[in-house]
KEVEX-77192 format. One record per residue: residue in three letters; x, y, z of N, C-alpha, C in turn. Coordinates in steps of 0.1 Angstrom, whole numbers, padded with zeros to 4 digits, always signed. Example, Ala and Ser with C-alpha at 12.3 -4.5 7.8 and 13.67 -1.06 7.14 Angstrom:
BEGIN
ALA+0132-0057+0078+0123-0045+0078+0132-0033+0078;SER+0128-0022+0071+0137-0011+0071+0129+0000+0079;
//
This chain:
BEGIN
MET+0008-0012+0000+0000+0000+0000+0009+0012+0000;MET+0003+0023-0003+0012+0035-0005+0016+0041+0009;PRO+0029+0043+0010+0034+0049+0022+0031+0064+0023;ASP+0029+0069+0035+0028+0083+0038+0042+0088+0042;ASP+0048+0096+0034+0062+0100+0036+0064+0109+0049;THR+0053+0114+0055+0055+0122+0067+0057+0113+0080;ILE+0054+0100+0078+0055+0091+0090+0068+0083+0088;GLN+0075+0081+0099+0088+0074+0099+0085+0059+0099;PRO+0090+0051+0089+0087+0037+0088+0093+0029+0100;THR+0087+0019+0104+0092+0010+0115+0102+0000+0111;GLY+0102-0003+0098+0111-0014+0093+0103-0027+0093;CYS+0091-0027+0097+0082-0039+0097+0071-0037+0087;CYS+0060-0031+0090+0049-0027+0081+0051-0013+0076;GLU+0049-0012+0063+0050+0001+0057+0039+0011+0062;PRO+0042+0024+0063+0031+0033+0067+0021+0033+0056;PHE+0008+0036+0060-0003+0034+0051-0010+0048+0048;ASN-0012+0050+0035-0019+0062+0030-0033+0057+0026;PRO-0044+0061+0033-0057+0056+0030-0063+0062+0018;GLU-0059+0074+0013-0065+0081+0002-0068+0073-0010;PRO-0058+0065-0015-0060+0058-0028-0070+0047-0027;TRP-0074+0043-0015-0083+0032-0012-0097+0036-0007;GLN-0099+0049-0004-0111+0053+0002-0122+0054-0009;GLU-0132+0046-0007-0144+0046-0016-0141+0046-0031;LYS-0134+0036-0035-0130+0034-0049-0136+0021-0054;GLU-0137+0021-0067-0141+0008-0074-0129+0004-0082;ILE-0124-0008-0080-0113-0013-0088-0117-0026-0095;SER-0110-0029-0105-0112-0042-0113-0099-0049-0114;TRP-0100-0062-0111-0088-0071-0113-0092-0082-0123;GLN-0082-0085-0131-0083-0097-0140-0071-0106-0137;ASP-0074-0117-0130-0063-0126-0127-0051-0120-0119;LYS-0055-0112-0109-0045-0105-0101-0038-0116-0093;LEU-0025-0116-0093-0017-0127-0087-0014-0125-0072;PHE-0016-0135-0065-0013-0135-0050-0006-0148-0046;VAL+0001-0147-0035+0005-0159-0028-0006-0161-0018;LYS-0011-0174-0017-0022-0177-0008-0017-0187+0003;ASP-0022-0185+0015-0019-0194+0026-0030-0194+0036;HIS-0030-0202+0046-0040-0203+0056-0035-0200+0069;VAL-0043-0193+0077-0040-0189+0091-0050-0196+0100;THR-0045-0202+0111-0054-0208+0121-0058-0197+0130;SER-0071-0197+0134-0077-0187+0143-0085-0194+0154;PHE-0087-0187+0164-0097-0191+0175-0106-0179+0176;LEU-0119-0181+0173-0129-0170+0173-0124-0158+0165;HIS-0119-0160+0153-0114-0150+0144-0101-0143+0149;ILE-0095-0148+0160-0083-0142+0165-0072-0151+0159;PRO-0063-0145+0150-0053-0153+0144-0042-0158+0154;LEU-0039-0171+0152-0029-0177+0162-0015-0178+0156;ASN-0014-0179+0143-0001-0181+0136+0001-0172+0125;MET-0005-0160+0125-0004-0151+0113+0010-0146+0111;GLY+0017-0142+0122+0030-0137+0121+0040-0147+0114;ARG+0039-0159+0118+0048-0170+0113+0044-0172+0098;ILE+0032-0173+0095+0027-0175+0081+0032-0164+0072;ILE+0030-0151+0076+0034-0140+0068+0049-0139+0067;THR+0056-0141+0077+0071-0141+0077+0076-0151+0067;LYS+0070-0164+0068+0075-0174+0058+0072-0170+0044;ASN+0060-0165+0041+0057-0161+0027+0064-0149+0022;LEU+0067-0139+0031+0075-0128+0027+0089-0132+0023;ALA+0094-0141+0031+0108-0146+0027+0108-0153+0013;LEU+0098-0161+0010+0097-0167-0003+0095-0156-0014;ILE+0087-0146-0011+0085-0135-0021+0098-0127-0023;GLU+0105-0124-0012+0117-0117-0013+0127-0125-0021;LYS+0129-0138-0019+0138-0146-0026+0135-0147-0040;ALA+0122-0147-0044+0118-0147-0058+0118-0134-0065;ASN+0122-0123-0057+0121-0110-0062+0108-0106-0068;ALA+0097-0110-0061+0083-0109-0065+0075-0099-0058;LYS+0081-0090-0050+0074-0081-0042+0066-0071-0051;ALA+0053-0069-0048+0045-0060-0056+0049-0046-0052;PRO+0045-0036-0061+0048-0022-0058+0043-0017-0045;TYR+0031-0021-0041+0025-0017-0028+0022-0029-0019;GLN+0024-0028-0006+0021-0038+0003+0006-0040+0003;LEU+0001-0052-0001-0013-0055-0001-0015-0069+0003;MET-0022-0071+0014-0026-0084+0019-0041-0084+0022;LEU-0048-0094+0016-0062-0096+0018-0064-0108+0027;THR-0074-0107+0035-0078-0118+0044-0092-0122+0041;ASP-0095-0135+0039-0108-0140+0037-0111-0147+0050;GLU-0119-0141+0059-0123-0146+0072-0133-0157+0070;LYS-0129-0169+0066-0138-0180+0062-0146-0186+0074;SER-0140-0186+0085-0147-0192+0097-0141-0186+0110;LEU-0147-0190+0121-0142-0187+0134-0128-0193+0136;TRP-0125-0203+0129-0113-0211+0132-0101-0209+0122;GLY-0104-0201+0112-0093-0199+0102-0096-0189+0091;SER-0086-0184+0085-0088-0175+0073-0077-0178+0063;ASP-0080-0174+0051-0071-0175+0040-0065-0161+0038;ILE-0052-0160+0036-0046-0147+0033-0040-0147+0019;TYR-0041-0136+0013-0036-0134-0001-0026-0122-0001;ILE-0014-0125-0004-0003-0115-0005+0000-0111-0019;ASP-0002-0099-0023+0000-0094-0036+0015-0096-0040;VAL+0016-0101-0052+0030-0104-0058+0030-0100-0073;SER+0043-0098-0077+0044-0093-0091+0047-0105-0101;ARG+0050-0117-0096+0052-0129-0104+0050-0141-0096;ASP+0050-0153-0102+0049-0165-0095+0061-0167-0085;VAL+0058-0173-0074+0068-0175-0063+0070-0190-0061;PRO+0082-0195-0064+0085-0209-0062+0082-0213-0047;ASN+0077-0225-0045+0075-0231-0032+0063-0224-0025;ALA+0055-0216-0031+0044-0210-0025+0031-0214-0033;ARG+0020-0214-0026+0007-0216-0032+0003-0203-0039;MET+0000-0204-0052-0004-0192-0059-0019-0192-0061;ALA-0025-0180-0062-0039-0178-0065-0041-0166-0073;THR-0052-0165-0080-0056-0152-0086-0070-0148-0082;LEU-0072-0135-0082-0085-0129-0080-0089-0121-0091;SER-0101-0122-0095-0107-0114-0106-0121-0109-0102;GLY-0124-0097-0107-0137-0091-0105-0136-0076-0102;ALA-0148-0071-0099-0149-0057-0095-0151-0056-0080;PHE-0144-0046-0074-0144-0045-0059-0147-0031-0055;LEU-0155-0028-0045-0156-0015-0039-0147-0016-0027;THR-0140-0005-0024-0132-0004-0012-0136+0007-0003;LYS-0134+0006+0009-0137+0016+0019-0127+0014+0031;VAL-0121+0025+0036-0111+0025+0046-0118+0028+0060;PHE-0114+0020+0070-0119+0022+0083-0106+0024+0092;GLU-0108+0030+0104-0097+0032+0113-0103+0030+0127;GLY-0095+0023+0135-0099+0020+0149-0095+0006+0153;PRO-0100+0002+0165-0095-0011+0170-0101-0023+0162;TYR-0093-0034+0162-0097-0046+0155-0111-0051+0159;GLN-0115-0048+0171-0128-0053+0176-0139-0047+0169;ASP-0137-0036+0161-0148-0030+0154-0150-0036+0140;VAL-0143-0046+0136-0144-0052+0123-0158-0057+0120;GLY-0165-0062+0129-0179-0066+0127-0188-0055+0123;LYS-0186-0044+0130-0194-0031+0127-0190-0026+0113;TRP-0177-0027+0110-0173-0022+0097-0178-0030+0086;ALA-0179-0043+0088-0184-0052+0078-0199-0049+0075;GLU-0207-0046+0086-0221-0042+0084-0221-0028+0076;GLU-0213-0019+0080-0212-0006+0073-0209-0008+0058;MET-0200-0017+0055-0195-0020+0042-0207-0026+0034;LYS-0215-0035+0040-0226-0040+0033-0236-0029+0029;GLU-0238-0020+0038-0247-0008+0035-0241+0001+0024;TYR-0228+0003+0024-0222+0011+0014-0224+0004+0000;VAL-0222-0009-0001-0224-0016-0013-0238-0014-0018;LYS-0247-0016-0009-0262-0014-0012-0265+0000-0017;SER-0258+0010-0010-0261+0024-0014-0256+0027-0028;LYS-0247+0019-0033-0241+0021-0046-0249+0013-0057;GLY-0260+0006-0052-0269-0002-0061-0262-0015-0066;ARG-0253-0020-0058-0246-0032-0062-0249-0043-0052;ALA-0246-0055-0056-0248-0067-0048-0235-0073-0043;LEU-0234-0076-0031-0221-0081-0025-0220-0096-0028;LYS-0208-0099-0033-0205-0113-0036-0196-0119-0025;LYS-0186-0112-0021-0177-0117-0010-0169-0105-0005;MET-0165-0106+0008-0158-0095+0014-0144-0100+0019;TYR-0134-0091+0016-0120-0094+0020-0116-0082+0029;PHE-0107-0085+0039-0102-0075+0048-0087-0073+0046;SER-0083-0061+0045-0069-0058+0044-0064-0051+0056;TYR-0058-0058+0065-0052-0053+0077-0039-0046+0073;THR-0038-0033+0073-0027-0026+0067-0014-0027+0075;THR-0015-0029+0088-0003-0030+0097-0005-0041+0107;CYS+0005-0046+0113+0004-0054+0125+0001-0046+0137;PRO-0004-0051+0148-0007-0043+0159+0004-0035+0165;LYS+0016-0040+0164+0028-0032+0169+0030-0020+0161;CYS+0029-0021+0147+0031-0010+0138+0020+0000+0139;ALA+0007-0005+0141-0004+0004+0142-0002+0013+0154;LYS+0003+0007+0165+0006+0015+0177+0016+0025+0175;ALA+0027+0021+0168+0038+0031+0165+0033+0042+0156;TYR+0025+0039+0146+0020+0049+0137+0008+0057+0142;GLY+0002+0052+0153-0009+0059+0159-0022+0058+0152;LYS-0023+0049+0142-0035+0047+0134-0036+0032+0131;ASN-0048+0026+0131-0050+0012+0127-0060+0012+0116;TYR-0055+0013+0104-0063+0013+0092-0066-0001+0087;VAL-0079-0004+0084-0083-0016+0078-0091-0012+0065;VAL-0088-0018+0054-0095-0016+0041-0104-0028+0039;LEU-0117-0025+0036-0126-0036+0033-0127-0036+0017;PHE-0126-0048+0012-0127-0050-0003-0140-0058-0005;ALA-0150-0052-0011-0163-0059-0013-0163-0063-0028;GLN-0162-0076-0030-0163-0081-0044-0178-0080-0047;ILE-0181-0073-0059-0195-0071-0062-0198-0079-0075;GLN-0212-0081-0076-0216-0088-0088-0220-0078-0099;
//
């Protein structure tokens, strides 16, 4: 995601600029991602750091980092989610996936506990645009440690529309 140059990077998660993602419609055709699975307990990720670190190392080794840091999460159940990390090319020894379709985006800021409220707000936003929701993805733009360092916890919701 686009960094905000006025914020000092932590060396972990890049600073996030919400403007390019606020209330946009984007279209992807076979957008390439590394896909993996995170184990959760009541939607709380248990091994996300390890999974992301492993995949980022593979992406780095393959020189496949995308221009902007983008990771989508498909909160499939209380017990796990699939993550999609944007890449510029195939990554050896990683599970690859593509996403296609039209997406409405909206940026939210606040504690992770508000995600359910944001999902409801996103459903209303999609409806207000006269569109039908197909699937929702969450982009957690920073880890909790970096969100604290930056003073903002941005989450972008991607609503795949029909």
